[in-house]
C-alpha positions, -999 to +999 in steps of 0.1 A: +297+252-476+310+219-462+287+202-438+288+171-416+262+155-439+284+162-470+313+146-451+291+116-447+287+114-484+253+131-490+251+164-509+219+184-504+231+209-530+234+181-556+199+170-547+185+205-553+204+208-586+190+174-597+154+186-590+161+219-609+174+200-640+145+174-642+116+198-638+114+205-676+113+168-684+086+161-658+064+190-671+061+174-705+043+144-690+013+164-679-021+149-689-057+154-680-064+143-644-030+153-631-032+177-602-005+198-585+031+199-593+066+190-581+073+195-545+043+180-528+046+151-504+023+130-526+014+129-563-022+138-571-045+125-598-082+132-602-099+099-610-132+115-617-117+131-648-119+097-665-157+096-663-157+058-657-188+041-642-170+014-623-132+021-625-109-006-614-074+005-605-045-017-618-010-012-605+024-025-615+060-021-603+093-033-618+129-024-624+155-027-652+177-054-636+213-059-646+208-041-680+220-012-659+254-027-657+258-022-695+246+014-691+273+020-666+299+005-689+287+025-719+282+057-697+248+060-714+219+067-691+192+083-713+174+050-723+171+030-691+144+054-679+122+044-708+129+007-699+116+011-664+084+028-676+079+001-703+083-028-678+055-013-657+030+000-682+032-030-705+022-051-676-009-032-667-020-027-703-021-065-704-052-062-681-067-036-704-058-007-681-049+027-693-018+039-674-026+072-655+005+080-636+040+069-628+065+073-600+102+065-601+128+056-575+165+062-582+191+050-557+226+063-562+260+060-546+267+096-554+243+122-568+256+134-601+228+159-612+236+156-649+233+118-648+201+120-628+187+143-655+196+118-682+178+090-663+147+111-656+146+124-692+143+087-702+115+082-677+097+112-689+101+101-726+086+068-716+057+084-698+049+105-729+049+074-750+025+058-725+005+089-720+009+087-682+019+116-658+051+115-639+036+126-606+065+120-582+097+102-574+126+098-551+163+101-556+181+085-527+219+092-523+233+062-503+270+062-499+285+028-489+254+011-503+264+017-539+297+026-557+298+063-566+290+057-603+264+030-597+226+034-593+194+013-594+161+024-607+125+011-601+091+023-611+055+021-601+024+028-622-013+030-616-039+027-644-076+022-646-101+002-666-139-002-666-147-032-645-168-047-674-138-043-698-110-059-678-089-084-697-086-115-676-082-143-702-115-158-693-128-152-728-099-171-745-109-203-763-094-229-786-092-216-821-085-180-811-058-163-831-025-152-815-010-119-828+025-110-820+038-075-817+074-070-826+099-062-799+126-035-802+154-058-790+162-078-758+141-054-738+148-056-700+151-092-690+178-119-693+207-095-689+225-115-663+228-142-689+235-117-717+264-102-696+277-137-689+277-146-727+291-113-739+315-102-711+326-133-693+324-162-717+335-143-749+352-113-733+338-090-759+341-052-759+307-035-760+319-015-790+323-047-810+305-047-844+288-077-859+277-079-895+242-089-884+238-058-863+232-022-875+249-007-844+276-017-819+268-046-796+265-023-766+241+001-782+220-027-796+217-043-762+207-009-747+179-004-772+150+007-749+120-016-743+091-009-766+060+006-751+027-009-764+002+012-746-011+035-773-015+008-801-032-017-777-056+010-764-064+018-800-073-018-807-094-020-776-117+008-790-131-016-816-119-052-809-128-075-780-093-087-770-096-120-752-061-121-737-028-101-736+006-113-725+037-091-720+067-113-730+093-106-703+113-128-679+105-164-687+100-158-724+073-176-743+069-205-720+063-186-688+043-156-700+020-168-727+000-192-705-008-164-681-033-149-705-053-181-711-081-200-694-070-231-676-066-262-698-057-241-729-024-238-747-008-220-776+007-234-808+034-210-821+045-212-858+081-204-864+089-183-894+058-161-891+078-132-876+114-119-876+136-132-849+158-101-844+195-104-853+207-098-817+191-131-807+210-150-834+242-133-822+236-144-786+227-179-796+258-182-818+280-168-790+265-191-763+256-223-781+223-222-763+196-246-774+166-229-792+141-240-765+162-223-738+163-191-759+125-191-760+124-197-723+146-167-715+142-141-742+113-125-762+129-136-795+114-106-813+079-107-799+073-082-770+036-087-766+008-110-778-029-103-783-054-132-784-085-124-805-113-142-822-104-152-858-130-128-872-112-099-855-077-108-866-076-088-898-090-056-882-066-059-853-036-062-877-048-031-896-052-010-865-017-021-853-002-013-886-018+022-886-002+027-852+032+019-866+034-015-850+050-045-868+025-073-860+016-106-875-004-138-867+021-161-850-001-189-838-034-201-823-049-212-790-054-249-786-071-272-762-038-287-752-021-271-722+014-256-727+033-238-754+041-258-785+066-240-808+066-256-842 
């Protein structure tokens, strides 16, 4: 039945249908500590289930940025949900916190229930990878704010860590080993520049194939951000990690110093890891200098762990057992800044 609200551009029925479609995806994210179900005004989590002595709550929020523009163009919406989860949970695992629960916010110009389901499926998939419960969310239909086919997504996560086990960087020291964990691609930052290079400067079709890439340019760029929660938590069971940095916006130069004590720096050794082919393609298309590439993109390293030299081998073995491609890429020095050699 047509209503005044529908004439204004908001469909309650589409909202109800979206909720019906996403329930099965949300259900698979249940974990111990989660309370209640869909439909409450607030998401519930029983903190006492963790049996922590001095729990510290650690929160993070983020979005996917203009990577969404490529999802619109490709009409592919099932991966960006994992991106928004990854951007949040990878930030809090850098403090040593185990993600407990997640909430999403989806703003749309027009509610297309099947599209909402694809997005939330990606969110749920990301939550499963991070072992955090999707306890709530909001889908806001806002005509005139967004074009009918456009949307924006954001996420919010809360995790916990024992106060005595927080990773603050204060244990980092000169001589520590820097271990890099491989990224899955461009992840979710730098896409305003990516779109300029690909679409404006070179006017490429996203279905373009490059010899260096295993898939089309568009699909390669939409590869979801890797989630590092489980492997890092596994390392933390037996290794005293001194510092962790999530390599996002600002690349190596902005993010690596954030996990160090003041006065320290990192010496990075080129050739110790694989710079993914997509970065070579972007550099070739843009003519960017290498230093700027490292100042914008992750260049194949999505996260670094800083450990004592005696723990390096054990850390690499644990990461390998968890399916992570990791290698020693440098060391901590007494000279401030990031020196890529």
